[in-house]
C-alpha positions in Angstrom: 100.7 -14.8 106.1 104.1 -15.8 104.2 102.8 -14.4 101.1 102.6 -10.6 103.2 106.2 -11.6 104.2 107.4 -12.4 100.6 105.3 -9.3 99.4 107.5 -7.0 102.4 110.6 -8.4 101.2 110.1 -7.5 97.6 109.2 -3.7 98.8 112.2 -3.7 100.7 114.4 -4.4 97.5 112.8 -2.9 94.9 113.0 0.4 97.1 116.4 -0.4 97.8 117.3 -0.6 93.9 115.9 2.9 93.1 117.8 4.2 95.7 120.9 2.4 94.2 119.4 3.5 90.8 119.4 7.1 92.1 122.7 7.5 93.2 124.4 5.5 89.8 122.2 8.3 87.7 123.9 11.3 89.9 127.3 9.5 89.7 126.8 9.3 85.5 125.9 13.1 85.5 128.8 14.1 87.7 131.0 12.4 85.9 129.7 14.1 82.7 129.5 17.2 83.9 133.7 16.5 85.0 134.1 15.5 81.2 132.4 18.1 79.5 134.3 20.6 82.3 137.9 19.1 81.4 136.6 19.9 77.7 135.8 23.6 78.4 139.9 24.2 79.2 141.7 25.9 76.7 145.1 24.9 75.1 146.8 26.2 77.9 145.1 25.1 80.7 144.4 21.5 79.3 148.4 21.4 78.5 149.3 23.1 82.5 146.9 20.1 84.0 148.5 17.6 81.7 152.3 18.7 82.9 151.0 18.7 86.7 150.1 15.3 85.9 153.0 14.0 83.8 155.6 15.8 86.7 153.8 13.7 89.4 154.5 10.5 87.5 158.1 11.5 86.4 158.7 12.2 90.4 156.7 8.6 91.3 159.1 7.1 88.4 161.9 8.2 87.7 162.5 5.7 84.9 160.2 7.5 83.0 163.0 9.8 82.9 164.4 8.3 79.9 161.0 9.0 77.5 160.5 12.0 75.9 158.0 14.0 77.7 156.1 14.7 74.7 155.2 10.9 73.9 154.4 10.6 77.9 152.2 13.3 78.0 150.4 12.5 74.7 150.5 8.4 76.0 148.6 10.3 79.7 145.5 12.1 77.7 145.0 9.4 75.6 144.8 7.3 79.1 142.9 10.0 80.7 140.1 9.9 77.7 140.0 6.1 77.9 139.7 5.7 81.8 136.7 8.7 81.9 134.9 6.5 79.4 136.0 3.2 81.1 134.0 4.5 84.3 131.8 5.9 82.5 130.5 2.6 80.6 131.0 0.8 83.8 128.5 3.1 86.0 126.1 3.2 82.9 125.6 -1.1 82.6 125.4 -1.1 86.5 122.4 1.6 86.0 121.0 -0.3 83.4 121.0 -3.6 85.2 118.6 -2.0 88.0 116.2 -2.5 85.5 114.3 -5.7 85.1 114.7 -5.9 80.9 118.0 -5.4 80.8 118.3 -8.7 83.3 116.2 -10.6 81.5 117.9 -9.4 77.9 121.4 -8.8 77.9 120.8 -6.8 74.8 120.5 -4.1 76.5 123.6 -3.9 78.1 124.6 -2.6 74.6 122.9 1.0 75.6 125.8 1.5 78.0 128.0 1.6 74.7 125.8 4.1 72.9 125.5 6.1 75.3 129.4 6.7 75.8 130.0 6.6 71.9 126.9 9.5 71.7 128.7 11.8 74.9 132.3 11.2 73.2 130.9 12.6 70.3 129.0 15.2 72.0 131.9 16.0 73.8 134.7 16.0 70.8 132.0 18.5 68.7 132.4 20.7 71.7 135.7 20.9 72.0 135.7 22.7 68.3 134.6 25.4 70.2 137.4 25.8 72.9 140.3 28.2 72.4 143.5 26.3 70.9 141.4 22.8 71.3 139.9 20.8 68.6 137.4 18.0 68.1 138.6 14.5 66.2 137.4 11.0 65.5 140.5 9.2 67.2 140.0 10.8 70.4 136.1 9.8 69.7 137.6 6.2 69.1 140.0 6.5 72.1 137.2 7.2 74.3 134.6 4.0 72.3 138.0 1.9 73.1 138.2 2.6 77.3 134.4 2.1 77.2 134.5 -1.2 75.4 137.7 -2.2 77.9 134.9 -1.5 80.5 132.3 -3.2 79.4 133.8 -6.2 78.4 135.5 -6.4 81.8 132.2 -6.0 83.6 130.6 -8.8 81.6 133.7 -10.9 82.2 132.9 -10.5 85.9 129.5 -11.1 85.6 130.3 -14.5 84.1 132.5 -15.5 86.6 130.0 -14.4 89.4 127.7 -16.6 87.5 129.6 -19.6 87.1 130.4 -19.2 90.8 126.9 -19.2 91.7 125.9 -22.1 90.0 128.9 -24.1 91.3 131.0 -24.2 88.2 133.8 -22.7 90.2 134.3 -23.8 93.7 136.2 -21.7 96.3 135.2 -18.4 97.8 134.7 -14.8 96.5 135.3 -12.2 98.9 
């Protein structure tokens, strides 16, 4: 009788993992489409979009008005690149973890960084065909930096959680 309970629980957990896996896959695809859409905008549209975000940032933090706006726009654009790939990597690692092999051999998690590197490279290649835009290797490096930060933070959180579960960290995690 206990075996039947365990099997039904195992089936329930597996169905939940499959649903989570589907949701993560959809989120990854939506983010990739969003990145592609941002890259498809011509130079004027992209600049207007950055200018709007810069105006909002300047309104929220008047101290930034002392800094040259071209420098701020540069950092805003690079920060957006990093953030997109930061999120893409976190979603990818989480997706990969829904498979049993990745939970047993963490080397599989490096696939998330490879996915981000591949997508960043194809994205920059795609930008070469957009009027007023160009693809550059430095942007791939910026994207990969964002992905790497996301990957390392995720690994750190997994490590901290593992230490907590094993009783090596005392306290409550809310």
